[in-house]
N, C-alpha and C positions, 0 to 999 in steps of 0.2 A: 504494500500500500504506500501511496505517496504521503509525504509529510503534509500535515494539515488536512487529513482525511475528512470527508464529509459525513462520516458515521458519528451520529450523536444520539444520546438517549439509549433506550434499551436496544440491544442488537437482535436482529432477526437472524436466526441461524442460517437460513437459506441465503440471505444477503451476504453474510460472512463467508459462507462456502463459495459463493460466486467470486467474491473478492480474492479469496485464496487461490482459486483456479486461475484467475486473471494474472495474479502475481507469478504463479508457476509457469504460465505460458511465456512470460517475458524472460525467464531464466535461460541461460545458455551454458551448457556444460560440454567440455571437450576432454577427452582422454588421449594423451599422446600414445601412439603405437610404439611398441618396443623397436629400437633400432639396432639392437645387438643381442646375441645369445652367447652365454658363457657356460662352459662345462668343465668338469675336472674331477680329480680323485684326491683324497687326502687320507694317508695312513699316519696314525699317531704312534710314534716310536715308543713312548713310555706312558703307561697308564697313570703315572703320577703327575704328568705334565700336559694339561689341556692345550690345544693349539688352535689358532685361528684357521678357519676353513680355507681362506685364500688371502692374497694381497688385496689392498684396498681397490674396490671397483664399485662404482655407482650402479645400483640395480633397483628394482621394485620388489622382487621376490626371489626366493631360492628354494628349490626342492632338494632335500638332503635324504639320501638313501643309505642305510647301513649295508655294508657288503654282505653278500649271502654266505660267505665263508668265515665271517666273524665268529670267534669262540665266546665272546662276552657281549654285554649290552653297550650301546653307544649313547651318550647323552649330548644333546644339542643345547648349548647354553649361551648366555649373553656376554660372558666375559671369562677370562682365564681363572678368575677367583670364584666364580659362581659354582655352587654345589648343586643347586636345583636346576632342572632342565627337563627337556622332553626326551624320554627314554625310548630308544629304538632297539628292538631285537633284530637279529640278522634278517635282512631282506625287507624290513619295514622302512617307510619313508614318512617325511613330514614336510609340509609347505610352510615356509616362514616368510612373512611380509616384512622386509627390512630394506634399508636404503644403501647398505654397503656390505659386501661379502666379508670384509675384515671384522665386522661386528658379530659374526657367528663363530662360536667356538665349539670344538669337538673334544669331549672327554670320553675316553674308552676304559673299559674294565680290564681288558687284556692288552698287553704290549703288542703293537703291530696291527691291531684292528683298525678299520677305517670306514670311510664313506665315499660315495660318488655324489656329484651334485650337478644340477643345471639351473641356470638363472637367467633372468632378463630384466 
């Protein structure tokens, strides 16, 4: 609605609904199409040291999949210090909406386990 609306006194719900629809009609939304696709693999050498999934890379999302031959669980976390995260068994995957690959960390239960990923 424009500033200084002419709605005064008790509101008629139908009038309000029409005004809302008019306001929505004037909205313009655009979503940029992805311009690049990134993929890779990450094996974590030591279960005691979580590692960033990849070098810094601007993205909108990343799908992380635990390797099917992992012997332990993989945890997808938000930092090297984080202990809580999304746990993946061998072969499971998760979609993470994030703006940078370097903000995703992988913690493994067994040395050498890892993940593959693709992002855009």
